[in-house]
C-alpha positions in Angstrom: 6.6 -44.0 33.2 3.0 -43.4 34.0 1.7 -44.3 37.5 5.3 -44.8 38.7 4.5 -44.0 42.4 4.9 -47.3 44.4 1.6 -46.6 46.2 -0.3 -46.2 43.0 -2.5 -49.3 42.2 -2.9 -48.7 38.5 -0.6 -51.4 37.1 -1.7 -54.0 39.6 -5.4 -53.2 39.0 -5.2 -53.2 35.2 -3.2 -56.4 35.1 -5.7 -58.1 37.3 -8.6 -56.8 35.2 -7.0 -58.4 32.1 -6.1 -61.6 34.1 -2.4 -61.0 33.6 0.6 -60.9 35.8 1.8 -57.6 37.2 4.1 -55.9 34.7 7.0 -54.8 37.0 9.5 -53.3 34.5 8.9 -50.4 32.1 9.5 -52.9 29.2 6.9 -55.2 30.6 4.5 -52.3 31.0 5.0 -51.2 27.4 4.5 -54.8 26.2 1.3 -55.0 28.2 -0.1 -51.8 26.7 0.8 -52.8 23.2 -0.5 -56.4 23.5 -3.8 -55.1 24.8 -4.1 -52.2 22.4 -4.1 -49.5 25.0 -2.8 -46.0 24.5 -1.9 -44.3 27.8 -1.6 -40.6 27.9 -2.1 -37.8 30.5 -5.0 -35.4 29.9 -2.7 -32.5 30.8 0.6 -31.7 29.0 1.6 -29.5 31.8 0.4 -27.7 34.9 1.4 -26.3 38.3 0.6 -28.8 41.1 1.5 -29.0 44.8 2.9 -32.5 45.3 0.3 -35.0 43.9 -2.8 -33.0 44.9 -5.1 -32.8 41.9 -7.1 -30.1 43.7 -4.1 -27.8 43.6 -3.8 -27.8 39.8 -3.3 -24.4 38.2 -2.4 -23.2 34.7 -3.4 -26.5 33.1 -2.4 -27.0 29.5 -4.0 -29.9 27.7 -2.4 -32.6 25.6 -3.3 -32.6 21.9 -5.8 -35.4 21.7 -6.6 -34.7 18.1 -3.1 -36.0 17.3 -4.0 -39.4 18.6 -7.6 -39.6 17.4 -6.5 -38.6 13.9 -4.0 -41.5 13.8 -5.8 -44.3 15.7 -9.1 -46.0 16.0 -10.0 -45.0 19.5 -13.0 -47.0 20.8 -13.2 -45.5 24.3 -11.5 -43.0 26.5 -11.1 -43.8 30.1 -10.0 -41.4 32.8 -8.7 -42.3 36.2 -10.4 -39.9 38.6 -13.0 -37.2 38.6 -10.5 -34.4 38.0 -9.0 -36.0 35.0 -12.5 -36.6 33.6 -13.4 -33.0 34.2 -10.3 -31.7 32.5 -10.8 -34.1 29.5 -14.4 -32.8 29.2 -13.3 -29.2 29.5 -10.6 -29.4 26.9 -12.2 -31.7 24.4 -15.9 -31.2 24.9 -16.2 -35.0 25.0 -17.2 -37.3 27.8 -14.9 -40.1 29.0 -15.5 -43.2 31.1 -14.5 -42.0 34.5 -12.9 -44.8 36.6 -11.9 -44.6 40.2 -8.5 -43.1 40.8 -5.8 -45.8 41.4 -4.0 -43.5 43.8 -3.0 -45.1 47.1 -4.5 -42.1 48.8 -7.9 -43.2 47.4 -8.7 -45.5 50.3 -12.5 -45.2 49.7 -12.2 -47.7 46.8 -10.9 -51.1 47.8 -8.6 -52.9 45.4 -11.2 -55.5 44.4 -13.6 -52.7 43.4 -10.8 -50.9 41.5 -10.2 -54.2 39.5 -13.9 -54.6 38.7 -14.0 -51.0 37.4 -10.9 -51.5 35.3 -12.5 -54.5 33.6 -14.3 -52.0 31.5 -11.0 -51.2 29.9 -10.4 -54.9 29.2 -13.9 -55.2 27.6 -13.3 -52.2 25.4 -9.9 -53.5 24.3 -11.4 -56.8 23.4 -14.1 -55.2 21.4 -16.9 -56.3 23.7 
């Protein structure tokens, strides 16, 4: 499941941004995404990476975003972190809304600021 590392703050931040309880199980996470009309997908289909260091990415292969955009009414694309945003731009030629990385290693962004940033997802999902 996406953002499965215990130190990653994604699920806590996005739940707080939507004013919902933290979805602890994979089933709760899937229900949260479906209920809030969110598609969650990695920019990269595969790559070589040392641990979790995005700076070490080599041989990046993109996911096929045309597959999703052809089948769904995508209102906005959000990326979590500058490297994801850069790869999305590189492989699609399109911009994304770059949000702070929810990685526990990203101590420069306090949780409250992360939640405020992720409220942009909630606004887009609600059509605001």
